[in-house]
N, CA, C and O atoms as a CHARMM CRD file, in Angstrom:
* protein
*
  316
    1    1 MET  N    -10.70100 -12.99300  33.94000 PROA 1      0.00000
    2    1 MET  CA    -9.98200 -13.22200  32.70100 PROA 1      0.00000
    3    1 MET  C     -9.94100 -11.92300  31.90300 PROA 1      0.00000
    4    1 MET  O    -10.96900 -11.27400  31.70800 PROA 1      0.00000
    5    2 GLU  N     -8.75900 -11.55200  31.44700 PROA 2      0.00000
    6    2 GLU  CA    -8.57600 -10.30800  30.70100 PROA 2      0.00000
    7    2 GLU  C     -8.90500 -10.52100  29.22100 PROA 2      0.00000
    8    2 GLU  O     -8.50200 -11.51800  28.62200 PROA 2      0.00000
    9    3 THR  N     -9.63800  -9.57300  28.64700 PROA 3      0.00000
   10    3 THR  CA    -9.95800  -9.63600  27.22400 PROA 3      0.00000
   11    3 THR  C     -8.94400  -8.80600  26.45700 PROA 3      0.00000
   12    3 THR  O     -8.69800  -7.64700  26.79100 PROA 3      0.00000
   13    4 ARG  N     -8.36300  -9.39600  25.44000 PROA 4      0.00000
   14    4 ARG  CA    -7.39900  -8.67400  24.61100 PROA 4      0.00000
   15    4 ARG  C     -7.96600  -8.49800  23.21500 PROA 4      0.00000
   16    4 ARG  O     -8.64900  -9.37500  22.68600 PROA 4      0.00000
   17    5 THR  N     -7.67300  -7.35800  22.63500 PROA 5      0.00000
   18    5 THR  CA    -8.11000  -7.06700  21.27800 PROA 5      0.00000
   19    5 THR  C     -6.88900  -6.96100  20.38300 PROA 5      0.00000
   20    5 THR  O     -5.90100  -6.32100  20.74300 PROA 5      0.00000
   21    6 SER  N     -6.95500  -7.57300  19.24500 PROA 6      0.00000
   22    6 SER  CA    -5.85800  -7.49100  18.28300 PROA 6      0.00000
   23    6 SER  C     -5.73400  -6.06800  17.76700 PROA 6      0.00000
   24    6 SER  O     -6.75100  -5.40100  17.57600 PROA 6      0.00000
   25    7 PRO  N     -4.50100  -5.57300  17.53100 PROA 7      0.00000
   26    7 PRO  CA    -4.34200  -4.22600  16.98800 PROA 7      0.00000
   27    7 PRO  C     -4.95000  -4.08000  15.59800 PROA 7      0.00000
   28    7 PRO  O     -5.24300  -2.96300  15.17000 PROA 7      0.00000
   29    8 ILE  N     -5.14500  -5.19300  14.88200 PROA 8      0.00000
   30    8 ILE  CA    -5.74300  -5.08400  13.55800 PROA 8      0.00000
   31    8 ILE  C     -7.24800  -5.32000  13.56700 PROA 8      0.00000
   32    8 ILE  O     -7.89100  -5.27900  12.51800 PROA 8      0.00000
   33    9 ALA  N     -7.80700  -5.56700  14.74400 PROA 9      0.00000
   34    9 ALA  CA    -9.24100  -5.83900  14.83300 PROA 9      0.00000
   35    9 ALA  C    -10.09700  -4.75200  14.19900 PROA 9      0.00000
   36    9 ALA  O    -11.03300  -5.08700  13.47300 PROA 9      0.00000
   37   10 PRO  N     -9.82800  -3.44200  14.43500 PROA 10     0.00000
   38   10 PRO  CA   -10.65500  -2.41900  13.78800 PROA 10     0.00000
   39   10 PRO  C    -10.57300  -2.48100  12.26700 PROA 10     0.00000
   40   10 PRO  O    -11.56700  -2.22700  11.58500 PROA 10     0.00000
   41   11 CYS  N     -9.40500  -2.81300  11.72800 PROA 11     0.00000
   42   11 CYS  CA    -9.25500  -2.91900  10.27500 PROA 11     0.00000
   43   11 CYS  C    -10.07400  -4.07700   9.72700 PROA 11     0.00000
   44   11 CYS  O    -10.73700  -3.95200   8.69700 PROA 11     0.00000
   45   12 VAL  N    -10.02100  -5.19800  10.42200 PROA 12     0.00000
   46   12 VAL  CA   -10.78300  -6.36800   9.99500 PROA 12     0.00000
   47   12 VAL  C    -12.26800  -6.07100  10.07200 PROA 12     0.00000
   48   12 VAL  O    -13.02200  -6.42200   9.16400 PROA 12     0.00000
   49   13 ALA  N    -12.69700  -5.42100  11.15600 PROA 13     0.00000
   50   13 ALA  CA   -14.11300  -5.08000  11.30600 PROA 13     0.00000
   51   13 ALA  C    -14.56100  -4.14300  10.19500 PROA 13     0.00000
   52   13 ALA  O    -15.64900  -4.31400   9.64700 PROA 13     0.00000
   53   14 LEU  N    -13.74100  -3.15800   9.85600 PROA 14     0.00000
   54   14 LEU  CA   -14.07500  -2.22500   8.78800 PROA 14     0.00000
   55   14 LEU  C    -14.15800  -2.95800   7.45800 PROA 14     0.00000
   56   14 LEU  O    -15.06600  -2.70500   6.66600 PROA 14     0.00000
   57   15 PHE  N    -13.22100  -3.86500   7.20700 PROA 15     0.00000
   58   15 PHE  CA   -13.24800  -4.64700   5.97400 PROA 15     0.00000
   59   15 PHE  C    -14.52700  -5.46800   5.90500 PROA 15     0.00000
   60   15 PHE  O    -15.20600  -5.48600   4.87900 PROA 15     0.00000
   61   16 GLU  N    -14.85100  -6.14000   6.99000 PROA 16     0.00000
   62   16 GLU  CA   -16.05700  -6.96400   7.01400 PROA 16     0.00000
   63   16 GLU  C    -17.30300  -6.11500   6.80100 PROA 16     0.00000
   64   16 GLU  O    -18.21200  -6.51200   6.07400 PROA 16     0.00000
   65   17 GLN  N    -17.34600  -4.93900   7.43800 PROA 17     0.00000
   66   17 GLN  CA   -18.50000  -4.05500   7.28800 PROA 17     0.00000
   67   17 GLN  C    -18.64200  -3.61400   5.83100 PROA 17     0.00000
   68   17 GLN  O    -19.74300  -3.65600   5.28200 PROA 17     0.00000
   69   18 ASN  N    -17.55800  -3.19800   5.20600 PROA 18     0.00000
   70   18 ASN  CA   -17.61200  -2.76600   3.81200 PROA 18     0.00000
   71   18 ASN  C    -17.98700  -3.90900   2.88600 PROA 18     0.00000
   72   18 ASN  O    -18.73700  -3.72400   1.92800 PROA 18     0.00000
   73   19 ARG  N    -17.46400  -5.08200   3.17400 PROA 19     0.00000
   74   19 ARG  CA   -17.75700  -6.23700   2.32300 PROA 19     0.00000
   75   19 ARG  C    -19.23400  -6.58000   2.39200 PROA 19     0.00000
   76   19 ARG  O    -19.86000  -6.87100   1.37300 PROA 19     0.00000
   77   20 ILE  N    -19.78700  -6.54400   3.59400 PROA 20     0.00000
   78   20 ILE  CA   -21.19100  -6.90200   3.77100 PROA 20     0.00000
   79   20 ILE  C    -22.11000  -5.83000   3.18900 PROA 20     0.00000
   80   20 ILE  O    -23.08800  -6.15300   2.51400 PROA 20     0.00000
   81   21 LEU  N    -21.80600  -4.55800   3.44600 PROA 21     0.00000
   82   21 LEU  CA   -22.68900  -3.48400   3.00200 PROA 21     0.00000
   83   21 LEU  C    -22.50600  -3.11300   1.53800 PROA 21     0.00000
   84   21 LEU  O    -23.48500  -2.90400   0.82100 PROA 21     0.00000
   85   22 ASP  N    -21.27600  -3.03300   1.09900 PROA 22     0.00000
   86   22 ASP  CA   -21.00300  -2.48500  -0.22500 PROA 22     0.00000
   87   22 ASP  C    -20.45300  -3.49900  -1.22000 PROA 22     0.00000
   88   22 ASP  O    -20.36200  -3.19600  -2.40900 PROA 22     0.00000
   89   23 GLY  N    -20.09600  -4.65900  -0.77900 PROA 23     0.00000
   90   23 GLY  CA   -19.39300  -5.56100  -1.66500 PROA 23     0.00000
   91   23 GLY  C    -17.95900  -5.08800  -1.81000 PROA 23     0.00000
   92   23 GLY  O    -17.54800  -4.14400  -1.13600 PROA 23     0.00000
   93   24 PHE  N    -17.20800  -5.71700  -2.66400 PROA 24     0.00000
   94   24 PHE  CA   -15.83000  -5.29600  -2.87600 PROA 24     0.00000
   95   24 PHE  C    -15.81500  -4.09500  -3.80500 PROA 24     0.00000
   96   24 PHE  O    -16.43600  -4.11500  -4.86700 PROA 24     0.00000
   97   25 SER  N    -15.11000  -3.05500  -3.40600 PROA 25     0.00000
   98   25 SER  CA   -15.04800  -1.86700  -4.25100 PROA 25     0.00000
   99   25 SER  C    -13.85900  -1.97700  -5.19500 PROA 25     0.00000
  100   25 SER  O    -12.85700  -2.62100  -4.88500 PROA 25     0.00000
  101   26 THR  N    -13.98700  -1.34100  -6.34200 PROA 26     0.00000
  102   26 THR  CA   -12.89100  -1.29400  -7.30100 PROA 26     0.00000
  103   26 THR  C    -12.68900   0.14000  -7.74400 PROA 26     0.00000
  104   26 THR  O    -13.60700   0.95600  -7.66900 PROA 26     0.00000
  105   27 MET  N    -11.50100   0.44300  -8.20000 PROA 27     0.00000
  106   27 MET  CA   -11.24300   1.78000  -8.71700 PROA 27     0.00000
  107   27 MET  C    -11.86500   1.88000 -10.10100 PROA 27     0.00000
  108   27 MET  O    -11.75500   0.95100 -10.90100 PROA 27     0.00000
  109   28 SER  N    -12.51200   2.99300 -10.38400 PROA 28     0.00000
  110   28 SER  CA   -13.14000   3.14900 -11.68600 PROA 28     0.00000
  111   28 SER  C    -12.10400   3.35300 -12.78600 PROA 28     0.00000
  112   28 SER  O    -12.30200   2.90200 -13.91400 PROA 28     0.00000
  113   29 THR  N    -11.01200   4.02200 -12.47100 PROA 29     0.00000
  114   29 THR  CA    -9.94800   4.20700 -13.46000 PROA 29     0.00000
  115   29 THR  C     -8.60400   3.94000 -12.79800 PROA 29     0.00000
  116   29 THR  O     -8.38600   4.29000 -11.63900 PROA 29     0.00000
  117   30 ILE  N     -7.72900   3.32700 -13.53600 PROA 30     0.00000
  118   30 ILE  CA    -6.38100   3.06500 -13.04800 PROA 30     0.00000
  119   30 ILE  C     -5.41600   3.75900 -14.00100 PROA 30     0.00000
  120   30 ILE  O     -5.41900   3.49100 -15.20200 PROA 30     0.00000
  121   31 ARG  N     -4.60600   4.63600 -13.46900 PROA 31     0.00000
  122   31 ARG  CA    -3.63600   5.34900 -14.29400 PROA 31     0.00000
  123   31 ARG  C     -2.58000   4.38900 -14.82100 PROA 31     0.00000
  124   31 ARG  O     -2.24600   3.40200 -14.16500 PROA 31     0.00000
  125   32 ALA  N     -2.06300   4.67700 -15.98800 PROA 32     0.00000
  126   32 ALA  CA    -1.04300   3.83200 -16.61100 PROA 32     0.00000
  127   32 ALA  C      0.29300   3.93500 -15.88400 PROA 32     0.00000
  128   32 ALA  O      1.08800   2.99500 -15.90500 PROA 32     0.00000
  129   33 THR  N      0.54600   5.08800 -15.23400 PROA 33     0.00000
  130   33 THR  CA     1.79700   5.28300 -14.50800 PROA 33     0.00000
  131   33 THR  C      1.51700   5.87400 -13.13400 PROA 33     0.00000
  132   33 THR  O      0.42600   6.38200 -12.87700 PROA 33     0.00000
  133   34 PHE  N      2.50900   5.80500 -12.25400 PROA 34     0.00000
  134   34 PHE  CA     2.39900   6.38800 -10.92000 PROA 34     0.00000
  135   34 PHE  C      3.77800   6.85900 -10.47500 PROA 34     0.00000
  136   34 PHE  O      4.79000   6.49700 -11.07600 PROA 34     0.00000
  137   35 LYS  N      3.81400   7.66600  -9.42300 PROA 35     0.00000
  138   35 LYS  CA     5.08100   8.14400  -8.86500 PROA 35     0.00000
  139   35 LYS  C      5.60300   7.12100  -7.86200 PROA 35     0.00000
  140   35 LYS  O      4.83300   6.53500  -7.10000 PROA 35     0.00000
  141   36 ALA  N      6.91300   6.91200  -7.87100 PROA 36     0.00000
  142   36 ALA  CA     7.50400   5.96200  -6.93100 PROA 36     0.00000
  143   36 ALA  C      8.92500   6.39100  -6.57800 PROA 36     0.00000
  144   36 ALA  O      9.69300   6.80400  -7.44800 PROA 36     0.00000
  145   37 PHE  N      9.26300   6.29100  -5.30500 PROA 37     0.00000
  146   37 PHE  CA    10.65100   6.46600  -4.89500 PROA 37     0.00000
  147   37 PHE  C     11.33400   5.12300  -5.08900 PROA 37     0.00000
  148   37 PHE  O     10.83500   4.09200  -4.63800 PROA 37     0.00000
  149   38 GLU  N     12.46800   5.13700  -5.75600 PROA 38     0.00000
  150   38 GLU  CA    13.16700   3.89700  -6.06400 PROA 38     0.00000
  151   38 GLU  C     14.58700   3.94000  -5.51300 PROA 38     0.00000
  152   38 GLU  O     15.27700   4.95600  -5.59900 PROA 38     0.00000
  153   39 TYR  N     15.00000   2.82800  -4.95300 PROA 39     0.00000
  154   39 TYR  CA    16.33500   2.66200  -4.38000 PROA 39     0.00000
  155   39 TYR  C     16.98600   1.55900  -5.19600 PROA 39     0.00000
  156   39 TYR  O     16.82500   0.37900  -4.88500 PROA 39     0.00000
  157   40 ALA  N     17.72100   1.93200  -6.23600 PROA 40     0.00000
  158   40 ALA  CA    18.20800   0.97300  -7.22100 PROA 40     0.00000
  159   40 ALA  C     19.49800   0.25700  -6.83500 PROA 40     0.00000
  160   40 ALA  O     19.70600  -0.88900  -7.23400 PROA 40     0.00000
  161   41 LYS  N     20.37100   0.91500  -6.06300 PROA 41     0.00000
  162   41 LYS  CA    21.62900   0.26200  -5.71700 PROA 41     0.00000
  163   41 LYS  C     22.05900   0.65100  -4.31000 PROA 41     0.00000
  164   41 LYS  O     21.58700   1.64300  -3.75600 PROA 41     0.00000
  165   42 PHE  N     22.95400  -0.13900  -3.74300 PROA 42     0.00000
  166   42 PHE  CA    23.44600   0.09300  -2.39700 PROA 42     0.00000
  167   42 PHE  C     24.25900   1.37900  -2.36200 PROA 42     0.00000
  168   42 PHE  O     25.02200   1.67200  -3.28300 PROA 42     0.00000
  169   43 GLY  N     24.08700   2.13600  -1.29500 PROA 43     0.00000
  170   43 GLY  CA    24.85300   3.36100  -1.12100 PROA 43     0.00000
  171   43 GLY  C     24.13500   4.31800  -0.19400 PROA 43     0.00000
  172   43 GLY  O     23.18000   3.93900   0.48400 PROA 43     0.00000
  173   44 ASP  N     24.58900   5.54600  -0.16400 PROA 44     0.00000
  174   44 ASP  CA    23.99500   6.58600   0.66500 PROA 44     0.00000
  175   44 ASP  C     22.54500   6.82000   0.24000 PROA 44     0.00000
  176   44 ASP  O     22.27900   7.13300  -0.92100 PROA 44     0.00000
  177   45 VAL  N     21.62700   6.67200   1.16300 PROA 45     0.00000
  178   45 VAL  CA    20.20300   6.80500   0.86000 PROA 45     0.00000
  179   45 VAL  C     19.89200   8.14600   0.20900 PROA 45     0.00000
  180   45 VAL  O     19.13400   8.19600  -0.75900 PROA 45     0.00000
  181   46 LEU  N     20.45500   9.21600   0.71300 PROA 46     0.00000
  182   46 LEU  CA    20.16300  10.54000   0.16700 PROA 46     0.00000
  183   46 LEU  C     20.63500  10.69100  -1.27700 PROA 46     0.00000
  184   46 LEU  O     20.09100  11.50100  -2.02800 PROA 46     0.00000
  185   47 LYS  N     21.63900   9.91700  -1.66600 PROA 47     0.00000
  186   47 LYS  CA    22.14700   9.99400  -3.03800 PROA 47     0.00000
  187   47 LYS  C     21.49400   8.97400  -3.96500 PROA 47     0.00000
  188   47 LYS  O     21.36100   9.22700  -5.16300 PROA 47     0.00000
  189   48 GLU  N     21.08700   7.83400  -3.43200 PROA 48     0.00000
  190   48 GLU  CA    20.61500   6.73300  -4.27800 PROA 48     0.00000
  191   48 GLU  C     19.10000   6.66100  -4.45200 PROA 48     0.00000
  192   48 GLU  O     18.63600   6.08900  -5.43800 PROA 48     0.00000
  193   49 VAL  N     18.32100   7.21500  -3.54200 PROA 49     0.00000
  194   49 VAL  CA    16.86100   7.18000  -3.68400 PROA 49     0.00000
  195   49 VAL  C     16.44800   8.26100  -4.66900 PROA 49     0.00000
  196   49 VAL  O     16.77000   9.43500  -4.49000 PROA 49     0.00000
  197   50 LYS  N     15.73800   7.85800  -5.70300 PROA 50     0.00000
  198   50 LYS  CA    15.30900   8.78100  -6.75600 PROA 50     0.00000
  199   50 LYS  C     13.79400   8.70300  -6.92800 PROA 50     0.00000
  200   50 LYS  O     13.19700   7.64100  -6.75400 PROA 50     0.00000
  201   51 LEU  N     13.18000   9.83000  -7.27000 PROA 51     0.00000
  202   51 LEU  CA    11.74800   9.87000  -7.56100 PROA 51     0.00000
  203   51 LEU  C     11.54900   9.59300  -9.03900 PROA 51     0.00000
  204   51 LEU  O     12.03500  10.33800  -9.89000 PROA 51     0.00000
  205   52 ASN  N     10.83900   8.52700  -9.34000 PROA 52     0.00000
  206   52 ASN  CA    10.48000   8.19600 -10.71600 PROA 52     0.00000
  207   52 ASN  C      9.02700   8.61500 -10.88900 PROA 52     0.00000
  208   52 ASN  O      8.14100   8.03200 -10.26500 PROA 52     0.00000
  209   53 ARG  N      8.77300   9.60000 -11.71200 PROA 53     0.00000
  210   53 ARG  CA     7.42300  10.13800 -11.89500 PROA 53     0.00000
  211   53 ARG  C      6.59100   9.35400 -12.90100 PROA 53     0.00000
  212   53 ARG  O      5.42200   9.67800 -13.10800 PROA 53     0.00000
  213   54 SER  N      7.15700   8.34500 -13.52200 PROA 54     0.00000
  214   54 SER  CA     6.39500   7.59800 -14.52900 PROA 54     0.00000
  215   54 SER  C      6.65100   6.09500 -14.44900 PROA 54     0.00000
  216   54 SER  O      6.97900   5.46400 -15.45400 PROA 54     0.00000
  217   55 THR  N      6.50100   5.52800 -13.26800 PROA 55     0.00000
  218   55 THR  CA     6.62300   4.08800 -13.09100 PROA 55     0.00000
  219   55 THR  C      5.39100   3.42800 -13.69400 PROA 55     0.00000
  220   55 THR  O      4.26500   3.82000 -13.38700 PROA 55     0.00000
  221   56 ALA  N      5.59200   2.43900 -14.54000 PROA 56     0.00000
  222   56 ALA  CA     4.47400   1.79100 -15.23200 PROA 56     0.00000
  223   56 ALA  C      3.71000   0.85000 -14.30200 PROA 56     0.00000
  224   56 ALA  O      4.30900   0.13600 -13.49800 PROA 56     0.00000
  225   57 GLN  N      2.38700   0.85700 -14.42000 PROA 57     0.00000
  226   57 GLN  CA     1.55000  -0.10000 -13.69100 PROA 57     0.00000
  227   57 GLN  C      1.73700  -1.47400 -14.32300 PROA 57     0.00000
  228   57 GLN  O      1.80500  -1.59000 -15.54700 PROA 57     0.00000
  229   58 LYS  N      1.81900  -2.49200 -13.51800 PROA 58     0.00000
  230   58 LYS  CA     1.91300  -3.85400 -14.03000 PROA 58     0.00000
  231   58 LYS  C      0.51700  -4.46600 -14.04700 PROA 58     0.00000
  232   58 LYS  O     -0.31400  -4.15600 -13.19300 PROA 58     0.00000
  233   59 ALA  N      0.26900  -5.32000 -15.00500 PROA 59     0.00000
  234   59 ALA  CA    -1.02700  -5.99000 -15.09900 PROA 59     0.00000
  235   59 ALA  C     -1.19500  -6.93900 -13.91400 PROA 59     0.00000
  236   59 ALA  O     -0.24400  -7.59900 -13.49500 PROA 59     0.00000
  237   60 LEU  N     -2.40300  -6.99900 -13.38300 PROA 60     0.00000
  238   60 LEU  CA    -2.68600  -7.90500 -12.27200 PROA 60     0.00000
  239   60 LEU  C     -2.87300  -9.32300 -12.78500 PROA 60     0.00000
  240   60 LEU  O     -3.46600  -9.54500 -13.84000 PROA 60     0.00000
  241   61 GLN  N     -2.36300 -10.26600 -12.03200 PROA 61     0.00000
  242   61 GLN  CA    -2.54500 -11.68000 -12.33900 PROA 61     0.00000
  243   61 GLN  C     -3.75500 -12.19600 -11.56500 PROA 61     0.00000
  244   61 GLN  O     -4.24800 -11.51900 -10.66300 PROA 61     0.00000
  245   62 ALA  N     -4.22600 -13.36500 -11.90400 PROA 62     0.00000
  246   62 ALA  CA    -5.36700 -13.96500 -11.20900 PROA 62     0.00000
  247   62 ALA  C     -5.06100 -14.07200  -9.72000 PROA 62     0.00000
  248   62 ALA  O     -3.98400 -14.53200  -9.33800 PROA 62     0.00000
  249   63 GLY  N     -5.99700 -13.65200  -8.88200 PROA 63     0.00000
  250   63 GLY  CA    -5.84200 -13.73700  -7.43600 PROA 63     0.00000
  251   63 GLY  C     -5.10000 -12.57100  -6.81600 PROA 63     0.00000
  252   63 GLY  O     -4.90600 -12.55500  -5.60100 PROA 63     0.00000
  253   64 GLU  N     -4.67400 -11.59000  -7.61000 PROA 64     0.00000
  254   64 GLU  CA    -3.96600 -10.42400  -7.08900 PROA 64     0.00000
  255   64 GLU  C     -4.91000  -9.23500  -6.96200 PROA 64     0.00000
  256   64 GLU  O     -5.93300  -9.16500  -7.64300 PROA 64     0.00000
  257   65 VAL  N     -4.55600  -8.30700  -6.08700 PROA 65     0.00000
  258   65 VAL  CA    -5.32000  -7.06800  -5.92100 PROA 65     0.00000
  259   65 VAL  C     -4.35100  -5.89700  -5.93800 PROA 65     0.00000
  260   65 VAL  O     -3.16500  -6.06200  -5.65400 PROA 65     0.00000
  261   66 ARG  N     -4.85100  -4.72200  -6.27000 PROA 66     0.00000
  262   66 ARG  CA    -4.03700  -3.50300  -6.23800 PROA 66     0.00000
  263   66 ARG  C     -4.53400  -2.66400  -5.07200 PROA 66     0.00000
  264   66 ARG  O     -5.73600  -2.44000  -4.92900 PROA 66     0.00000
  265   67 VAL  N     -3.60900  -2.20000  -4.23700 PROA 67     0.00000
  266   67 VAL  CA    -3.94200  -1.40300  -3.05900 PROA 67     0.00000
  267   67 VAL  C     -3.34000  -0.01900  -3.23100 PROA 67     0.00000
  268   67 VAL  O     -2.14700   0.11500  -3.50100 PROA 67     0.00000
  269   68 LYS  N     -4.16400   1.01200  -3.07400 PROA 68     0.00000
  270   68 LYS  CA    -3.67400   2.38500  -3.15200 PROA 68     0.00000
  271   68 LYS  C     -3.23400   2.80800  -1.75300 PROA 68     0.00000
  272   68 LYS  O     -4.02600   2.78500  -0.81000 PROA 68     0.00000
  273   69 VAL  N     -1.97800   3.18900  -1.62800 PROA 69     0.00000
  274   69 VAL  CA    -1.43300   3.62100  -0.34300 PROA 69     0.00000
  275   69 VAL  C     -1.50500   5.14000  -0.28200 PROA 69     0.00000
  276   69 VAL  O     -0.93000   5.83000  -1.12400 PROA 69     0.00000
  277   70 LEU  N     -2.21100   5.65600   0.71500 PROA 70     0.00000
  278   70 LEU  CA    -2.35200   7.09600   0.86800 PROA 70     0.00000
  279   70 LEU  C     -1.21600   7.69400   1.67600 PROA 70     0.00000
  280   70 LEU  O     -0.80700   8.82900   1.43100 PROA 70     0.00000
  281   71 SER  N     -0.70500   6.94200   2.63600 PROA 71     0.00000
  282   71 SER  CA     0.43100   7.40100   3.43100 PROA 71     0.00000
  283   71 SER  C      1.10400   6.18500   4.05600 PROA 71     0.00000
  284   71 SER  O      0.49700   5.12500   4.20400 PROA 71     0.00000
  285   72 ALA  N      2.35900   6.36000   4.41500 PROA 72     0.00000
  286   72 ALA  CA     3.10600   5.27300   5.04400 PROA 72     0.00000
  287   72 ALA  C      4.08600   5.86200   6.05000 PROA 72     0.00000
  288   72 ALA  O      4.65700   6.92900   5.82500 PROA 72     0.00000
  289   73 ALA  N      4.27200   5.16300   7.14600 PROA 73     0.00000
  290   73 ALA  CA     5.20600   5.61400   8.17500 PROA 73     0.00000
  291   73 ALA  C      6.60600   5.11300   7.84800 PROA 73     0.00000
  292   73 ALA  O      6.77500   4.03200   7.28300 PROA 73     0.00000
  293   74 VAL  N      7.59500   5.90000   8.20600 PROA 74     0.00000
  294   74 VAL  CA     8.99000   5.49800   8.04800 PROA 74     0.00000
  295   74 VAL  C      9.56700   5.34500   9.44700 PROA 74     0.00000
  296   74 VAL  O      9.43900   6.24000  10.28200 PROA 74     0.00000
  297   75 ASN  N     10.19800   4.21400   9.69500 PROA 75     0.00000
  298   75 ASN  CA    10.76800   3.93600  10.99800 PROA 75     0.00000
  299   75 ASN  C     12.10600   4.67100  11.12300 PROA 75     0.00000
  300   75 ASN  O     13.03300   4.37300  10.36900 PROA 75     0.00000
  301   76 PRO  N     12.23100   5.62300  12.05500 PROA 76     0.00000
  302   76 PRO  CA    13.47400   6.38900  12.19400 PROA 76     0.00000
  303   76 PRO  C     14.70500   5.51800  12.45100 PROA 76     0.00000
  304   76 PRO  O     15.82000   5.92600  12.12500 PROA 76     0.00000
  305   77 ILE  N     14.52900   4.34300  13.02100 PROA 77     0.00000
  306   77 ILE  CA    15.67300   3.47900  13.30800 PROA 77     0.00000
  307   77 ILE  C     16.29200   2.93100  12.02200 PROA 77     0.00000
  308   77 ILE  O     17.43600   2.47700  12.02900 PROA 77     0.00000
  309   78 ASP  N     15.53400   2.97200  10.91400 PROA 78     0.00000
  310   78 ASP  CA    16.03800   2.44900   9.64600 PROA 78     0.00000
  311   78 ASP  C     17.09800   3.33300   9.01100 PROA 78     0.00000
  312   78 ASP  O     17.81800   2.89100   8.11500 PROA 78     0.00000
  313   79 TYR  N     17.20200   4.56000   9.46000 PROA 79     0.00000
  314   79 TYR  CA    18.23900   5.42700   8.89400 PROA 79     0.00000
  315   79 TYR  C     18.93800   6.07900  10.00100 PROA 79     0.00000
  316   79 TYR  O     19.86000   6.86200   9.77200 PROA 79     0.00000
């Protein structure tokens, strides 16, 4: 019988390890604004995507979490 591992298994294991050892971590300070690329209307991506350097942080509601994204992949097939 072949053993298969989920591609997210290492992430889950890391989460479980951090939860058990450190508890849930929180950011000590949250900036009021952040940088965001925004695509406001349909059209040519190169013309319509704009960098907003002062996007306001929204308040978290009960049961929500804020995740800081350090990097993200862009799928070349999307453009």
